[in-house]
N, C-alpha and C positions, 0 to 999 in steps of 0.2 A: 072262550079261550082268552086268557089274560097272559100277556107277556110283560115281564118286568126286566129291564136291563139297566145296568149301571156302567158308566165308563169312567175314565181317569179323572174327570172333573166332578165326579160324584153327583151328576145329574141323574134323575130318574125318568125313565120313559115307561109308561104303562100303555098297553094296547089291548083292545078287545075286538072281536069279530063275531058277527051274528049272521047265520045263514037264514035267509028269508026265502019264501016261495018264488018261483019263476026266475031262478038264476040271479037273484038279488042278494047283495051283501051289504051289511051295515058295519062300517069300520070306524073305530075311534082310537086316537092316540093322544096321549098327554105328556108333555115335557115340563118338568119342573126345572127352573133355571134361576140363576142369581141376577139375571138381567132385569132392568126396569121395563115396565109395559110400553112406554113411549117408543123405545127402540124397536121392539117387536112390531108395533103398529106401523112405524115408518117403513120397515122392510116389507111387510105384507101388502101395504097399499101403494107401493112403488111398482105398479103392475107391469109396466113396460120393461122393467129390469129383472123380473122374477126368473126369466129363463137363463139369466147369467149365473145363477147359483143353485137353482132347484134342479137336481139331477133328473134327467129324462124329459124335462120340459124344453121343447125346441123353440117355442115362441109364445109370447103373451102380448096381445095387442089390444089397446083400448079402442073400441069402436064408437062409444058414446058415453058421455058423462053429463048427467043431469042432477045437480045437487049431490045427494048421497047415493044415487043409483048409477051404477056403471055397467056397461055391457062390454064383455071381453070375448076375444077369440083366442083360444089356447090350443096348441098342438103339442102332444106328448109322444114319446117313443119308448119302446121297451124291447130288448132282445129277449126272445123266448124260443127255446128249442132250436136255436140257430137261425131264427128268422127275426127280422125287425118288424115289430108290430107298432103301427102309429094310430093315433086317434085324435080327432078334432072335435072340440066342443065350443059352442057359443053359449056363454052363461050370463045371467043377470046377477049382479052382486049388489047387495045393500050394505052400506057402511053405517055402523052405529058406534061412533068413536066413544061416546060417553060411557057405553057399557062394554067397550072393547070387543065388539062382535062384528064379524063379516059373514053375512049369509049369502049363499049362492044357490042358483037353480038353473037347470038346463033350459035353454031356449030351443036349441037344436044341435045335433051332432051325431057322433058315432056310438052313442049309448041310448038306451030307452029311458034310462033314469041316471042322473048325475047331479045330486044336490047335497048340500051340507053347510058347514060353517067352520070358521076359525074363531076361537074364543080366547081372549087374553084376560087373565085375572091377576091383579097385583096382590101380593100378600099384605095383610094389615100392618105388619111390622116394617114394611118397606124393604124387606130383604129378598126381593126377587119377585118372580111371576110364574104363573103356569100358562102354557100355551096348549090348547086343545084343538085338534082337527077332527072333525066328524064328516063322514062321507057315506051316503047311500048310493050304490051304483048297481045298475042292471044293464048287462050287455045286450047288444042287438042279437037277433036270432043267429045262431051259428058261432057266437063268441063264447069261447070256453071259460067262463068266469071262474068255475070251480078249479080249473087248471092254473089260472093265473092269480088266485087269491093269495098264495104265498108271496108272489112278487109284489102284490098290492101292499101286503103287511110290511115287507122289507122296505118298500118305498116310503111308506108313512114315516117310519123311523128316520130314514135318510133325509126326507124333506124337512122334518122338524129340526134335525141337527143342522141342516143347511140354513134354515131361517135363523136359528140361534147364532150360527157363525157370522152371518151377515149383520145381525143386530149387534154382535160384539164389536165388529169393525166400526159400525156407526157410533157406538158408545165410546170407543177408543178415540175416534176422531173428535168427538165432542169434548172429551177430557183434554186433548191436546190443544184444541182451539180455545178452551177456557183459560 
């Protein structure tokens, strides 16, 4: 399934979802934006503040930082069929700033599998960047991943747009300060 959406700023969001065995889903979403890569990186690596603008992320806490390896505890929530569903994950994240890549994998949490990456690529002409989020997720036994996959897809788009908005604010502040 590919979803393409356009909004008033003429950005493009492309999304795919693959159904894998065992209740596993592989999702990917890509945002094309006029922002420079540095502002997107700054937003994504400000881990303690992610919950201030990422919808449904209640908290994001750095537990350990050792060079480019970070361990995070994140708690998210989602309303589904009138009930609040929350999930907690402890993830290991590897920063590769040179290549604009943040890879994460599950240490423990409310999923059997939760791994993926954020990728930032700047366009060669300097006229913007692409931001890609990839996630492979497998719920625990009894978690209706098939029922919540539409929510997962909607949240991918909302999360990308939230990152872009936060990066716009950083870019604007830099221009004002210059």
